[in-house]
PLY file of the C-alpha trace (Angstrom):
ply
format ascii 1.0
element vertex 171
property float x
property float y
property float z
element edge 170
property int vertex1
property int vertex2
end_header
0.00 0.00 0.00
1.38 3.40 -0.94
1.55 6.19 1.61
-1.23 8.02 -0.21
-3.42 4.91 -0.09
-2.63 4.59 3.63
-3.93 8.12 4.25
-7.00 7.57 2.09
-7.79 4.36 4.01
-8.21 6.45 7.17
-11.10 8.36 5.56
-14.20 6.29 6.24
-17.98 6.42 6.29
-19.90 6.03 9.53
-20.68 2.40 8.63
-17.00 1.67 7.95
-16.03 3.35 11.22
-18.50 1.16 13.14
-16.94 -1.96 11.56
-13.32 -0.91 12.24
-14.10 0.07 15.82
-15.79 -3.29 16.43
-12.57 -5.03 15.33
-10.44 -2.78 17.52
-12.66 -3.46 20.53
-12.20 -7.20 20.02
-8.48 -6.52 20.46
-9.26 -4.49 23.62
-8.12 -1.22 22.07
-9.35 1.92 23.80
-11.24 4.09 21.31
-10.90 7.86 21.75
-13.32 10.14 19.91
-13.28 13.84 19.28
-14.92 16.13 16.79
-14.70 19.58 15.29
-14.41 21.62 12.12
-10.59 21.64 11.94
-10.87 24.24 9.20
-7.29 25.51 9.15
-5.11 23.00 10.96
-2.79 24.78 13.40
-0.55 24.13 16.41
-3.50 24.26 18.78
-5.33 21.54 16.84
-2.28 19.29 16.54
-1.43 19.61 20.24
-5.05 18.91 21.22
-5.30 15.87 18.96
-1.95 14.46 20.14
-3.10 14.76 23.76
-6.42 13.12 22.85
-4.59 10.24 21.17
-2.61 9.66 24.37
-5.87 8.76 26.16
-6.25 5.47 24.27
-5.01 3.23 21.48
-7.09 4.52 18.56
-8.13 8.08 17.79
-11.26 8.70 15.74
-11.85 12.27 14.58
-15.29 13.27 13.31
-15.40 16.46 11.31
-18.33 18.65 10.40
-19.32 18.61 6.75
-19.19 21.92 4.91
-22.97 22.31 5.29
-22.71 21.62 9.02
-19.95 24.24 9.43
-22.14 26.80 7.63
-25.04 26.05 10.02
-22.75 26.62 13.01
-22.63 30.29 12.03
-18.85 30.65 12.02
-19.07 33.16 9.19
-19.94 33.42 5.52
-16.34 32.65 4.56
-16.26 29.36 6.49
-15.23 26.73 6.02
-12.09 27.94 4.31
-11.13 24.41 3.29
-13.56 21.82 1.93
-14.58 18.82 4.02
-12.49 16.57 1.76
-9.40 18.74 2.22
-9.88 19.02 5.99
-10.37 15.25 6.33
-7.33 14.47 4.20
-5.02 16.79 6.16
-6.18 15.22 9.44
-5.54 11.75 8.02
-1.88 12.71 7.56
-1.39 12.97 11.31
0.22 9.73 12.43
-1.78 9.53 15.66
-5.16 9.89 13.90
-6.52 6.44 13.05
-9.86 7.29 11.41
-11.54 10.40 10.05
-15.28 10.38 9.51
-17.62 13.17 8.39
-20.89 14.05 10.10
-23.57 16.36 8.70
-25.67 16.97 11.80
-25.47 20.13 13.88
-23.97 18.09 16.73
-22.00 14.82 16.83
-24.67 13.15 19.02
-25.74 10.55 16.45
-22.21 9.56 15.45
-21.13 9.25 19.09
-24.19 7.08 19.72
-23.27 4.88 16.72
-19.52 4.58 17.39
-19.69 4.17 21.19
-16.17 5.42 21.97
-14.49 4.50 25.24
-13.28 8.07 25.73
-15.02 11.24 24.51
-12.75 14.29 24.36
-13.30 18.01 23.92
-11.24 21.10 24.68
-11.09 22.65 28.14
-13.61 25.28 27.08
-16.09 22.44 27.78
-16.76 20.78 31.14
-17.05 16.97 31.42
-19.17 17.39 34.57
-21.71 19.76 32.98
-25.11 18.06 32.67
-27.20 21.02 31.49
-27.56 20.38 27.75
-28.32 24.06 27.13
-24.98 25.15 28.61
-22.17 26.11 26.23
-19.87 24.00 28.42
-21.94 20.81 27.93
-20.18 18.07 25.95
-22.63 16.62 23.46
-22.77 12.84 23.84
-21.33 12.81 27.35
-24.58 11.39 28.70
-24.33 8.43 26.31
-20.66 7.72 27.05
-21.17 8.03 30.80
-24.19 5.72 30.66
-22.16 2.77 29.34
-19.17 3.43 31.59
-16.93 5.35 29.21
-14.90 8.41 30.15
-15.40 12.05 29.18
-12.29 14.24 29.23
-11.42 17.89 28.60
-7.98 18.80 27.26
-6.30 22.13 27.84
-6.04 24.34 24.78
-2.96 26.13 23.48
-3.33 29.85 24.08
-3.12 32.12 21.06
-4.33 29.63 18.46
-7.79 29.65 16.92
-8.91 29.42 13.34
-11.00 32.58 13.72
-7.97 34.51 15.01
-5.83 33.24 12.13
-8.46 34.31 9.58
-8.79 37.73 11.22
-5.01 38.24 11.07
-5.05 37.48 7.35
-7.84 40.00 6.79
-5.85 42.83 8.42
0 1
1 2
2 3
3 4
4 5
5 6
6 7
7 8
8 9
9 10
10 11
11 12
12 13
13 14
14 15
15 16
16 17
17 18
18 19
19 20
20 21
21 22
22 23
23 24
24 25
25 26
26 27
27 28
28 29
29 30
30 31
31 32
32 33
33 34
34 35
35 36
36 37
37 38
38 39
39 40
40 41
41 42
42 43
43 44
44 45
45 46
46 47
47 48
48 49
49 50
50 51
51 52
52 53
53 54
54 55
55 56
56 57
57 58
58 59
59 60
60 61
61 62
62 63
63 64
64 65
65 66
66 67
67 68
68 69
69 70
70 71
71 72
72 73
73 74
74 75
75 76
76 77
77 78
78 79
79 80
80 81
81 82
82 83
83 84
84 85
85 86
86 87
87 88
88 89
89 90
90 91
91 92
92 93
93 94
94 95
95 96
96 97
97 98
98 99
99 100
100 101
101 102
102 103
103 104
104 105
105 106
106 107
107 108
108 109
109 110
110 111
111 112
112 113
113 114
114 115
115 116
116 117
117 118
118 119
119 120
120 121
121 122
122 123
123 124
124 125
125 126
126 127
127 128
128 129
129 130
130 131
131 132
132 133
133 134
134 135
135 136
136 137
137 138
138 139
139 140
140 141
141 142
142 143
143 144
144 145
145 146
146 147
147 148
148 149
149 150
150 151
151 152
152 153
153 154
154 155
155 156
156 157
157 158
158 159
159 160
160 161
161 162
162 163
163 164
164 165
165 166
166 167
167 168
168 169
169 170
């Protein structure tokens, strides 16, 4: 398998992700899940994802489709990169094992389908928050907690955000 084929093999559908995760669980691998737009990959993203990967054996990253990013209201110029480009760049990170797209406004359905052992978000979220209307609530945490999984928050790298990077370019 060529290196390009290796990267492309990490890009999977939800159904393919379910199948791969089932095989990994047979081998007692710990499945870590996170999600986001990952529009312009930067140091903050890479640090966050590396820390997430350290929480288990396999890291699954779900990214918002272009339509989903638009609905999040991040701006008319977002996403900057297409869903295919964002997924491919993430697949190039050695510690990312699978990349899967989701089109919903939240990752609830994909978390429910994949049943990760560890659900991870940035420290701007709170794993103990149970109020689903709170901005600190981690979508899917109720599901993961219900079956005995873990929900973790990872500290963010100060000074790095896609919005800030875009704003600097505009100046």
